[in-house]
Backbone as numpy.savetxt, mean C-alpha at the origin, in Angstrom:
# Nx Ny Nz CAx CAy CAz Cx Cy Cz
-1.83 -22.84 3.20 -2.82 -21.62 3.60 -2.24 -20.68 3.63
-2.13 -19.37 2.60 -1.36 -18.27 2.81 -1.94 -17.59 4.11
-1.30 -17.05 5.07 -1.40 -15.87 6.00 -2.26 -14.62 5.09
-2.98 -14.05 6.11 -3.55 -13.30 5.67 -2.39 -11.97 5.51
-2.57 -10.74 4.66 -1.72 -9.59 4.29 -0.25 -9.89 4.27
-0.19 -11.31 4.21 1.16 -11.18 3.69 1.39 -11.52 1.78
2.37 -11.53 1.43 2.72 -11.60 -0.14 2.63 -10.47 -0.52
1.62 -10.07 -1.80 1.65 -8.43 -2.57 -0.08 -8.16 -1.97
0.39 -6.44 -1.59 -0.89 -6.04 -1.26 -0.93 -4.69 -2.50
-1.74 -4.65 -3.07 -1.97 -3.51 -4.22 -2.12 -2.08 -3.45
-1.38 -1.08 -3.26 -1.97 0.21 -2.86 -2.70 0.80 -3.70
-4.05 0.61 -3.32 -4.95 1.01 -4.60 -5.02 2.66 -5.10
-4.61 3.10 -6.29 -4.93 4.54 -6.85 -6.71 4.64 -6.79
-7.05 5.94 -6.52 -8.69 6.22 -6.40 -8.75 7.23 -7.46
-9.60 6.24 -8.74 -9.94 7.15 -9.94 -10.79 7.94 -10.23
-10.52 9.34 -10.54 -11.62 10.05 -10.36 -11.95 10.28 -12.01
-13.32 10.72 -11.99 -14.04 10.61 -13.45 -13.36 12.09 -13.83
-13.89 13.25 -15.14 -13.29 14.26 -15.48 -13.84 15.43 -14.76
-14.72 15.14 -14.33 -15.08 16.24 -13.18 -15.04 16.44 -11.89
-13.56 14.89 -11.47 -13.80 15.10 -10.40 -14.32 14.56 -9.16
-15.36 13.65 -9.60 -15.81 12.57 -8.73 -15.20 11.40 -8.55
-15.19 10.72 -7.79 -14.61 9.28 -7.65 -15.56 8.55 -8.36
-14.74 7.35 -9.48 -15.20 6.94 -10.51 -15.41 5.14 -10.26
-16.68 5.34 -9.54 -17.36 4.17 -8.88 -17.13 3.16 -10.20
-17.19 2.93 -10.93 -17.04 1.87 -12.10 -15.39 1.85 -12.35
-14.88 2.43 -12.61 -13.31 2.43 -12.57 -12.60 1.81 -11.02
-13.29 1.99 -9.91 -13.15 1.35 -8.88 -12.99 -0.53 -8.65
-14.30 -0.51 -9.37 -14.67 -1.74 -9.38 -14.12 -2.40 -10.68
-13.62 -2.27 -11.58 -13.06 -2.86 -12.50 -11.59 -2.65 -12.29
-11.06 -2.11 -11.57 -9.72 -2.06 -11.27 -9.40 -3.08 -10.38
-10.60 -3.49 -9.23 -10.55 -4.14 -8.08 -10.41 -5.48 -8.94
-11.35 -5.60 -10.03 -11.78 -6.75 -10.57 -10.27 -7.05 -11.30
-9.96 -6.30 -11.69 -8.69 -6.41 -12.45 -7.09 -7.42 -11.23
-7.10 -6.63 -10.35 -6.15 -6.91 -9.29 -6.56 -8.64 -8.80
-7.73 -8.69 -8.50 -7.95 -9.99 -8.05 -7.81 -10.67 -9.17
-8.27 -10.79 -10.44 -7.84 -11.35 -11.37 -6.35 -11.92 -11.78
-5.56 -10.89 -11.30 -4.45 -11.06 -11.56 -3.34 -11.86 -10.50
-4.42 -12.61 -9.60 -3.99 -13.29 -8.32 -3.18 -12.49 -7.01
-3.62 -11.01 -6.95 -3.23 -10.35 -5.90 -3.53 -11.10 -4.62
-3.08 -10.55 -3.52 -3.08 -11.46 -2.47 -3.95 -10.43 -1.29
-4.10 -9.38 -1.04 -4.84 -8.20 -0.64 -4.52 -7.36 -1.56
-5.58 -6.66 -0.93 -5.87 -5.02 -1.64 -5.73 -3.74 -0.58
-5.06 -2.82 -0.74 -5.46 -1.54 0.35 -5.69 -0.61 -0.02
-6.87 -0.15 -0.22 -7.64 0.94 -0.56 -7.52 2.07 0.68
-7.42 3.35 0.23 -7.60 4.54 0.99 -6.54 5.01 2.00
-5.02 4.88 1.06 -3.94 5.07 1.51 -3.20 6.22 1.05
-2.07 6.55 0.92 -1.33 7.47 0.32 -1.42 7.39 -0.88
-1.42 6.05 -1.60 -1.16 6.16 -3.20 -3.11 6.27 -3.49
-3.98 6.15 -2.60 -5.05 5.90 -3.05 -5.60 8.13 -2.61
-4.59 8.77 -2.39 -5.12 10.20 -2.65 -5.93 10.64 -0.85
-5.50 9.42 -0.33 -6.35 9.98 1.50 -7.14 11.07 1.61
-6.17 11.93 1.47 -6.21 12.99 2.47 -7.14 13.87 1.74
-7.44 13.47 0.47 -8.87 14.19 -0.42 -9.72 13.96 -0.53
-9.98 13.00 0.14 -11.13 11.56 -0.02 -12.24 12.06 1.18
-13.31 12.30 0.62 -14.54 12.48 2.10 -14.46 11.17 2.51
-14.76 11.15 3.54 -15.35 10.14 4.46 -16.40 9.16 3.86
-17.34 9.92 3.20 -18.33 9.20 2.22 -17.57 8.40 1.23
-16.76 9.06 0.72 -15.93 8.19 -0.58 -15.05 7.28 0.07
-14.21 7.10 1.16 -13.93 6.07 1.49 -14.30 4.80 1.77
-15.88 5.22 2.78 -16.59 4.19 2.81 -17.03 3.60 1.61
-17.38 3.99 0.89 -18.14 3.91 -0.99 -17.10 2.73 -1.31
-15.49 3.07 -1.33 -14.84 2.41 -2.04 -14.59 1.12 -1.51
-14.52 1.46 -0.44 -14.66 -0.10 0.59 -15.66 -0.81 -0.07
-16.78 -0.24 0.16 -18.06 -1.01 0.00 -18.17 -1.66 -1.36
-17.35 -1.20 -2.81 -17.30 -1.63 -3.71 -16.22 -2.69 -3.67
-14.99 -2.38 -3.16 -14.10 -3.58 -3.27 -14.26 -4.78 -2.13
-15.44 -4.73 -1.43 -15.78 -5.86 -0.85 -16.81 -6.64 -1.39
-17.62 -5.93 -2.31 -18.62 -6.68 -2.85 -17.84 -7.27 -4.15
-16.86 -6.59 -4.51 -15.84 -7.15 -5.98 -15.47 -8.18 -5.19
-14.85 -8.48 -4.19 -13.97 -9.38 -4.02 -14.62 -10.88 -3.53
-15.99 -10.72 -3.02 -16.97 -11.83 -2.52 -15.64 -12.55 -1.44
-15.14 -11.81 -0.56 -14.23 -12.51 0.19 -13.44 -13.22 -0.13
-12.80 -13.01 -1.62 -11.84 -13.84 -2.24 -10.03 -13.51 -1.65
-10.41 -12.12 -1.63 -8.53 -11.46 -1.10 -9.14 -10.63 0.51
-8.20 -10.09 0.89 -8.55 -9.60 2.09 -8.37 -8.00 1.78
-9.26 -6.89 2.26 -9.25 -5.25 2.08 -8.78 -5.25 3.80
-7.45 -4.38 3.28 -6.53 -3.72 4.31 -6.81 -2.36 4.16
-7.73 -1.82 4.95 -8.39 -0.03 4.56 -7.29 0.97 5.02
-6.71 1.67 4.48 -6.16 2.83 5.22 -6.78 3.75 6.28
-6.38 3.36 7.48 -7.08 4.20 8.33 -6.19 4.98 9.41
-5.91 5.99 9.54 -4.86 6.67 10.38 -5.16 7.87 10.15
-4.27 8.75 11.19 -4.53 10.28 11.13 -4.00 10.77 12.51
-3.96 11.84 13.03 -3.43 12.78 13.61 -4.25 13.05 15.13
-5.70 12.20 14.49 -6.81 12.34 16.13 -6.86 10.95 16.49
-6.48 10.85 17.79 -6.71 8.88 18.00 -8.42 8.62 17.93
-8.92 9.97 18.68 -10.44 9.50 18.47 -10.94 9.73 17.38
-10.98 10.40 16.26 -11.11 10.62 15.07 -11.47 9.19 14.34
-9.74 8.76 14.30 -9.60 7.51 13.81 -10.02 6.37 14.56
-10.72 6.49 15.51 -11.26 4.94 16.15 -12.59 5.10 15.38
-13.44 6.22 15.28 -14.74 6.55 15.22 -14.86 5.92 13.07
-13.41 6.82 12.15 -13.77 6.20 11.14 -13.30 4.97 11.22
-12.35 4.29 11.65 -12.20 2.81 11.45 -13.41 1.94 11.94
-14.21 2.26 12.93 -15.43 1.78 13.19 -16.44 1.63 12.01
-16.57 2.57 11.18 -17.25 2.75 10.16 -17.07 1.94 9.51
-15.67 1.95 8.87 -14.92 1.00 7.85 -15.41 -0.40 8.02
-15.03 -0.87 9.39 -15.46 -2.23 10.37 -16.78 -2.32 9.61
-17.65 -1.38 9.56 -19.14 -2.01 9.83 -19.46 -2.48 8.12
-18.23 -2.13 7.39 -18.77 -2.23 5.72 -17.89 -3.05 5.04
-17.25 -3.93 6.16 -16.63 -5.55 5.99 -14.94 -5.52 5.67
-14.69 -4.34 6.20 -12.75 -4.61 6.09 -12.33 -5.60 6.61
-11.23 -6.08 6.37 -10.61 -7.20 7.15 -9.66 -6.88 7.78
-9.41 -6.02 7.79 -8.19 -5.04 8.48 -7.68 -3.73 8.14
-7.11 -3.00 9.12 -6.54 -1.52 9.03 -5.31 -1.10 8.37
-4.87 -0.86 7.61 -3.26 0.10 7.19 -3.76 1.03 8.11
-2.51 1.86 8.82 -2.87 2.71 9.86 -1.62 3.45 10.08
-1.50 4.28 9.30 -0.51 5.76 9.16 -0.01 6.24 10.43
1.15 6.24 10.90 1.62 7.16 11.94 1.05 8.70 12.21
0.41 9.34 13.56 0.20 10.56 13.19 1.23 11.36 12.42
0.79 12.27 11.85 1.30 13.15 11.40 1.00 14.37 11.52
2.04 15.51 11.25 2.21 16.99 11.85 2.04 17.39 13.08
1.62 16.48 14.15 2.02 16.67 15.72 3.02 16.07 16.44
3.41 14.89 15.39 4.93 14.47 15.98 4.90 14.11 17.23
3.82 13.61 17.42 4.22 12.51 18.98 5.44 11.74 18.98
5.47 11.68 20.92 6.80 10.72 21.07 6.49 9.40 20.90
7.63 8.76 21.09 7.82 7.37 20.62 6.46 6.87 21.67
6.33 7.43 23.30 5.02 6.48 24.01 3.65 7.50 23.43
3.76 8.27 23.08 2.55 8.98 22.33 2.21 7.87 21.12
3.17 7.51 20.18 2.92 6.59 19.23 2.22 5.52 20.09
2.96 5.00 20.79 2.35 3.38 21.41 0.83 3.94 22.04
1.03 4.94 22.97 -0.35 4.91 22.98 -1.69 5.30 22.19
-1.40 5.65 21.02 -2.22 5.60 19.75 -2.76 4.60 19.38
-1.49 3.82 19.04 -1.67 2.41 18.50 -2.70 1.73 19.82
-2.12 1.93 20.75 -2.62 0.84 21.84 -4.25 1.11 21.81
-4.51 2.12 21.97 -6.30 2.85 22.01 -6.82 2.50 20.90
-6.33 2.74 19.42 -7.00 1.92 18.37 -7.09 0.45 18.17
-6.06 -0.37 18.79 -5.80 -1.72 18.56 -7.16 -2.08 20.15
-7.18 -1.44 21.13 -8.52 -2.30 21.99 -9.92 -1.50 21.85
-9.95 -0.89 20.58 -11.10 -0.19 20.15 -11.42 -1.09 18.86
-11.02 -1.94 18.57 -11.44 -2.61 17.46 -11.21 -4.44 17.68
-11.73 -5.37 17.20 -11.23 -6.74 17.17 -10.42 -6.96 15.97
-10.64 -6.11 14.90 -9.54 -6.44 13.70 -7.90 -6.09 13.61
-7.38 -7.10 12.83 -5.97 -6.81 12.69 -5.25 -5.49 12.18
-4.60 -4.85 12.77 -4.33 -3.68 12.40 -2.53 -3.87 12.16
-2.25 -3.12 10.69 -0.68 -3.40 10.18 -0.28 -1.78 10.46
0.79 -1.31 11.24 1.27 0.00 11.53 2.10 -0.07 10.03
2.11 1.70 9.94 2.25 2.17 8.91 3.26 3.07 9.13
4.88 3.06 8.77 5.90 3.79 9.15 6.50 4.50 7.91
6.39 5.89 7.57 6.62 6.59 6.55 7.04 7.75 7.09
8.50 7.85 7.69 8.89 9.38 8.24 9.20 10.01 7.12
9.00 9.66 6.33 9.45 11.12 5.08 8.15 11.80 4.79
6.97 11.29 4.96 5.82 12.07 5.26 5.15 12.57 6.29
5.37 11.53 7.17 5.01 12.24 8.73 5.67 12.89 9.22
6.84 13.14 9.21 7.68 14.00 10.10 7.95 12.74 11.65
7.74 11.56 11.38 8.13 10.96 12.88 8.31 9.28 12.77
9.39 9.05 13.00 9.54 7.37 12.61 9.16 6.78 14.27
8.44 5.09 13.52 8.34 4.48 14.83 9.81 3.72 14.76
10.32 3.91 16.19 11.75 3.30 16.69 11.58 1.58 16.63
12.58 0.82 16.19 12.48 -0.20 16.57 11.86 -0.89 18.04
12.27 -0.27 19.06 11.92 -0.86 20.63 10.31 -0.54 20.52
9.82 0.73 19.89 8.23 1.02 19.85 7.78 -0.37 19.14
7.87 -0.65 17.99 7.60 -1.06 17.04 7.16 -3.13 18.02
8.51 -2.90 18.52 8.37 -4.30 19.57 7.70 -4.81 20.67
7.44 -3.10 21.07 6.32 -3.32 22.28 5.12 -2.85 21.50
4.58 -2.47 20.10 3.30 -2.82 19.73 3.05 -4.38 18.96
4.52 -5.13 19.11 4.35 -6.21 18.47 3.43 -7.36 19.65
3.50 -6.69 20.60 2.76 -7.42 21.91 1.69 -7.55 21.94
1.33 -6.46 21.21 -0.68 -6.23 21.16 -1.17 -7.40 20.56
-2.12 -8.15 20.80 -2.31 -9.14 19.91 -2.95 -9.20 18.25
-4.07 -8.07 18.30 -4.25 -7.60 17.19 -3.21 -6.33 16.28
-2.40 -6.02 16.60 -1.02 -5.62 16.14 -0.45 -6.43 15.16
-0.45 -6.67 13.96 -0.17 -7.92 13.59 1.11 -7.70 12.77
1.18 -6.44 12.42 2.44 -6.19 11.37 2.92 -4.89 11.16
3.57 -4.53 10.29 4.42 -3.17 9.83 4.51 -3.02 8.35
4.07 -2.21 7.64 4.54 -1.85 6.19 5.65 -0.76 6.88
6.68 -1.04 6.53 7.93 -0.30 6.89 8.27 0.32 5.44
8.21 1.68 5.67 8.63 2.55 4.50 9.49 3.88 4.93
10.26 3.09 5.43 11.37 4.73 6.19 12.90 4.51 4.86
12.81 3.34 4.04 14.00 3.54 3.20 15.31 3.21 4.03
15.23 3.02 4.98 16.25 2.38 6.03 16.19 1.20 6.24
17.59 0.31 5.07 17.26 -1.18 5.53 18.26 -1.32 6.66
18.72 -1.00 7.30 19.65 -1.13 8.28 18.13 -1.17 9.19
17.25 -0.45 9.65 16.09 -0.41 10.44 15.05 -1.60 9.93
15.13 -1.92 9.02 14.56 -3.10 8.45 15.04 -4.11 8.76
16.10 -4.45 8.92 16.90 -5.69 9.33 16.49 -6.05 10.81
16.82 -4.45 11.83 16.58 -4.65 12.92 15.22 -4.98 13.45
14.43 -4.67 12.65 12.66 -5.12 12.84 12.73 -6.28 12.80
13.14 -7.17 11.71 12.72 -8.39 11.73 13.50 -9.31 12.82
14.92 -8.92 13.19 15.35 -9.28 14.28 14.59 -9.39 15.27
13.89 -7.65 15.93 13.15 -7.46 16.99 11.97 -7.99 17.16
10.97 -8.77 15.97 9.59 -8.69 16.53 9.66 -10.16 16.17
8.66 -10.97 16.74 8.23 -12.10 16.73 8.09 -12.84 15.09
8.70 -13.99 15.03 8.51 -14.38 13.51 7.45 -14.76 12.62
6.26 -14.55 13.64 4.75 -14.17 13.07 4.64 -12.65 12.89
4.85 -12.17 13.59 4.91 -10.58 12.80 5.11 -10.11 11.54
4.49 -9.51 10.96 4.48 -8.93 9.50 5.22 -8.14 9.12
6.53 -8.33 8.53 7.29 -6.90 7.94 7.09 -7.09 6.77
6.36 -5.75 5.85 6.25 -5.53 5.07 7.31 -4.49 4.31
7.29 -4.64 3.17 8.01 -3.24 2.48 7.34 -2.37 2.19
7.70 -1.07 2.16 6.86 -0.16 1.53 7.11 0.66 0.44
8.26 -0.41 -0.19 8.93 0.54 -1.22 9.29 -0.67 -2.10
8.78 -0.54 -3.52 8.68 -2.01 -4.20 10.42 -2.05 -4.37
11.36 -1.24 -4.63 12.61 -1.88 -4.97 13.09 -2.12 -3.71
12.70 -2.22 -2.72 13.45 -2.93 -1.47 12.62 -4.18 -0.85
11.74 -4.55 -1.80 10.94 -6.05 -1.54 11.84 -7.20 -1.49
12.62 -7.26 -2.51 13.74 -8.49 -2.11 14.41 -8.29 -0.85
15.19 -7.26 -0.88 16.19 -7.06 0.38 15.67 -7.50 1.61
14.51 -7.30 1.68 13.60 -7.40 2.91 13.57 -8.51 3.48
12.42 -9.44 1.99 12.68 -10.70 2.19 13.55 -11.48 2.31
14.99 -11.18 1.77 15.72 -11.69 2.02 16.44 -12.02 3.48
15.44 -11.04 4.26 16.17 -11.24 5.90 14.75 -11.66 6.68
13.75 -11.92 6.10 12.80 -12.46 6.69 11.55 -11.38 6.39
11.68 -10.74 5.82 10.12 -9.97 5.68 9.31 -11.03 4.88
7.92 -10.34 4.79 6.73 -10.84 4.29 6.11 -10.44 2.77
6.74 -9.92 2.36 6.43 -9.15 1.20 5.85 -7.61 1.07
5.33 -7.10 0.33 5.14 -5.77 0.07 3.79 -5.51 -0.59
3.73 -4.06 -0.14 2.37 -3.08 0.14 2.99 -2.20 -1.22
2.16 -2.57 -2.30 2.98 -1.96 -3.56 2.21 -0.86 -4.24
2.91 0.06 -4.92 2.67 0.69 -5.78 2.40 0.41 -7.17
3.66 -0.32 -7.64 3.87 -0.92 -8.98 2.88 -1.91 -9.40
2.14 -2.33 -7.82 1.09 -3.57 -8.34 -0.51 -2.75 -8.67
-0.39 -1.54 -8.71 -1.39 -1.16 -9.68 -1.09 -0.86 -11.10
0.03 -1.16 -11.75 0.19 -1.49 -13.33 0.06 -3.02 -13.70
0.95 -3.41 -12.91 1.72 -4.71 -13.27 1.36 -5.86 -12.02
0.32 -5.92 -11.41 -0.03 -7.07 -10.28 0.67 -8.38 -10.48
0.35 -8.83 -11.81 0.85 -10.15 -12.16 2.65 -10.52 -11.82
2.94 -9.30 -12.21 4.60 -9.60 -11.93 4.88 -9.10 -10.88
4.43 -8.49 -10.12 4.51 -8.33 -8.60 4.03 -9.44 -7.93
3.48 -10.40 -8.01 2.97 -11.80 -7.08 4.11 -12.56 -7.76
4.51 -12.48 -8.94 5.64 -13.61 -9.44 7.00 -13.38 -8.72
7.17 -11.92 -8.73 8.52 -11.75 -8.13 8.24 -12.35 -6.69
7.44 -12.08 -5.88 7.27 -12.06 -4.61 7.15 -13.59 -4.02
6.26 -14.17 -4.91 6.27 -15.52 -4.56 7.42 -16.64 -5.03
7.97 -15.88 -6.01 9.30 -16.97 -5.92 10.01 -16.64 -4.80
10.26 -15.50 -4.41 11.16 -15.28 -2.76 10.61 -15.90 -2.04
9.45 -15.81 -1.86 8.81 -16.70 -0.76 9.17 -18.29 -0.69
9.42 -18.72 -2.25 10.12 -20.08 -2.66 11.49 -20.15 -2.39
11.93 -19.11 -1.72 13.19 -19.26 -1.76 14.20 -19.14 -3.63
13.31 -19.23 -4.22 14.01 -19.28 -5.66 14.06 -17.73 -5.91
15.44 -17.31 -5.61 15.82 -15.61 -5.24 16.51 -15.30 -6.65
16.77 -16.63 -7.66 17.04 -15.88 -8.96 15.89 -15.75 -9.96
14.91 -16.30 -9.84 13.68 -16.04 -10.31 13.60 -15.14 -10.10
13.51 -14.46 -8.25 12.91 -13.22 -7.86 13.69 -11.96 -8.45
14.97 -12.27 -8.74 16.04 -11.17 -9.30 15.49 -10.99 -10.45
15.39 -11.95 -11.45 15.03 -11.72 -12.76 13.99 -11.19 -13.10
12.82 -11.06 -12.28 11.34 -9.91 -12.53 11.91 -8.89 -12.10
12.90 -8.97 -10.83 13.10 -7.36 -10.51 13.85 -6.89 -11.27
14.83 -7.33 -12.08 15.54 -6.58 -12.73 14.67 -6.00 -13.65
13.75 -6.87 -14.51 13.09 -6.17 -15.63 12.24 -5.24 -15.40
11.91 -5.31 -14.10 10.62 -4.85 -13.53 11.20 -3.08 -12.51
12.32 -3.44 -12.57 12.81 -2.04 -11.72 12.84 -0.57 -12.21
12.64 -0.39 -13.59 12.21 1.03 -14.09 11.50 1.22 -13.86
10.71 0.59 -13.62 8.71 1.05 -13.52 8.72 1.25 -11.97
9.30 0.71 -11.29 9.20 0.68 -9.83 9.99 1.98 -9.65
10.87 2.39 -10.09 11.83 3.73 -9.83 11.17 5.11 -10.20
10.40 4.75 -11.71 9.84 5.88 -12.48 8.54 6.13 -11.89
7.75 5.12 -11.08 6.45 5.74 -10.00 6.93 6.34 -9.21
8.40 6.98 -8.93 8.61 7.79 -7.68 9.16 9.05 -8.31
9.51 9.32 -10.08 10.11 10.07 -9.82 9.58 11.78 -9.73
8.03 11.78 -9.19 7.70 12.59 -8.87 6.66 12.12 -7.61
6.43 12.81 -6.59 5.13 12.71 -5.59 4.63 11.44 -6.25
4.53 10.46 -5.53 3.16 9.35 -5.19 2.22 10.01 -4.70
0.70 9.70 -5.72 1.09 8.75 -6.82 0.43 9.20 -8.11
1.21 10.62 -8.47 1.30 10.99 -9.52 1.95 10.39 -10.98
3.18 9.91 -10.63 3.73 8.85 -11.64 2.70 7.64 -11.88
2.40 6.65 -10.54 1.69 5.90 -11.36 0.36 6.11 -12.13
-0.32 7.35 -11.51 -1.71 7.67 -12.14 -1.50 8.03 -13.76
-0.37 8.57 -13.75 -0.56 8.87 -15.43 0.32 7.75 -16.32
0.80 7.08 -15.50 1.22 5.57 -16.19 -0.16 4.99 -16.60
-1.11 4.67 -15.43 -2.12 3.79 -15.48 -3.05 4.57 -16.39
-2.99 6.02 -16.93 -4.08 6.67 -17.65 -3.49 6.57 -19.46
-1.72 6.22 -19.34 -1.27 6.31 -20.36 -1.67 4.35 -20.78
-2.04 3.82 -20.01 -2.20 2.21 -20.44 -3.86 1.93 -20.06
-4.33 3.28 -20.42 -6.08 3.00 -20.50 -6.87 2.57 -19.54
-6.37 2.65 -18.28 -6.88 2.23 -17.10 -7.85 2.80 -16.22
-7.41 4.32 -16.53 -8.26 5.25 -15.60 -7.87 6.88 -16.43
-8.79 7.80 -15.95 -8.84 9.30 -16.63 -7.62 9.38 -15.47
-6.66 10.36 -15.89 -5.77 11.14 -15.42 -6.01 12.32 -15.04
-6.79 12.12 -13.80 -7.22 13.34 -12.71 -6.90 12.95 -11.20
-6.28 14.17 -11.09 -5.71 14.18 -9.42 -6.82 15.49 -8.45
-6.63 15.24 -7.48 -7.21 16.27 -6.70 -5.80 17.21 -5.89
-6.30 18.65 -6.46 -5.29 19.28 -5.86 -4.87 19.15 -4.05
-4.08 18.91 -3.68 -2.58 19.61 -4.51 -1.85 18.94 -5.53
-2.20 17.77 -5.54 -1.77 16.83 -6.61 -1.85 17.42 -7.83
-0.98 17.30 -8.80 -1.34 17.67 -10.24 -0.52 16.78 -11.15
-0.51 16.84 -12.90 -0.21 15.75 -13.73 1.31 16.26 -13.16
2.00 14.82 -13.76 3.34 15.71 -13.76 4.20 16.43 -14.71
5.23 16.49 -14.97 5.63 17.94 -16.15 5.71 16.90 -17.33
6.17 17.87 -18.56 6.37 16.99 -19.71 7.61 15.73 -19.36
8.68 16.72 -19.06 10.10 15.84 -18.98 9.52 14.38 -18.26
8.92 14.67 -16.81 8.53 12.98 -16.26 7.74 12.05 -16.98
6.73 12.64 -17.84 5.72 12.14 -18.58 7.06 11.14 -19.79
7.34 11.79 -20.08 8.35 11.59 -21.31 9.08 10.02 -20.79
9.39 10.44 -20.01 10.29 9.12 -18.45 9.67 7.70 -18.31
8.37 8.42 -17.78 7.24 7.36 -17.79 6.75 6.55 -18.84
6.81 7.27 -20.04 6.41 6.76 -21.25 7.23 6.00 -21.78
8.20 6.17 -21.77 9.69 5.32 -21.94 9.83 4.06 -21.57
9.30 3.98 -20.08 9.09 2.89 -19.53 8.30 1.89 -19.71
6.98 2.27 -20.17 5.95 1.49 -20.65 6.09 1.34 -21.80
6.56 2.02 -22.28 7.23 0.96 -23.94 7.86 0.31 -24.05
9.09 -0.06 -23.13 9.84 -0.92 -22.93 9.50 -1.77 -22.84
8.32 -2.10 -21.71 7.96 -3.16 -21.12 6.71 -3.43 -21.60
6.22 -3.09 -22.93 5.09 -3.16 -23.21 4.00 -2.98 -22.96
4.16 -2.15 -21.91 2.63 -1.58 -21.23 1.63 -1.10 -21.91
1.78 -0.16 -22.71 0.97 0.71 -23.57 0.16 -0.36 -24.36
0.49 -1.30 -24.52 -0.65 -2.03 -25.26 -1.44 -2.70 -24.57
-1.62 -2.32 -23.23 -2.49 -2.87 -22.62 -2.21 -4.00 -22.04
-0.90 -4.98 -22.18 -0.59 -6.59 -22.31 0.33 -6.30 -21.23
0.14 -7.17 -20.08 1.61 -7.31 -19.29 2.86 -7.94 -20.10
3.59 -7.53 -20.09 5.08 -8.20 -20.77 5.35 -8.86 -20.15
């Protein structure tokens, strides 16, 4: 039986209607597409979901829809983080009442806490809920890195069960795997680094590309879990251009543009996110064409 929050979790985009409202029908449709593709868990309301521009009500409604659509078949790891610990605890409590399975909690941003501040922040959060928490370390966005020693301390708290490591620092990833218990879930935060991390003991990926190609991401990661790295590398080599082009501009702009081209949603963003440049769109479309994704069929 699979350990929850291992394998592939898709960092879901938030679809909007042409008038800028959250597209509830598209949320349900995209959630069903993920589940049917065999995804292992879902991660709504994160960076890829344009979390900073969602209202509290929208976050809760998105969770309600996905919990209803999944019928308990896949866990829902909801994005819940921020720079105000008290507000985080309140928001997470509301999400828990909607049936989430756990929380993906980004480090406090802007106020740049010390390592002790990070530890106390997550400790307070963990003490406020019985649900599992995955630390989300993305220093390029938050301005603060979770040091390996701090993460090792956090790993001793029973319901802090893992980390989404998006530092892009492969050496730090290796150090984390060595420093934490073997059952502490270490997930890549970068699609392209999934296999390197799994090769040294990581447990999977919270994926942007999973929005476009969930079945292919599952195929790659499950091959790595079987130690069939030859098969995993073959998938990786084929889909690497998509993993790369998804970050040609700030996430989630490219992935939403790609999904719009695939006919999966309306290409609508909330400011300050805007449509990619014409040059970026040309590169995105070239990758989608090469993979056969513009036909709406996974190549």
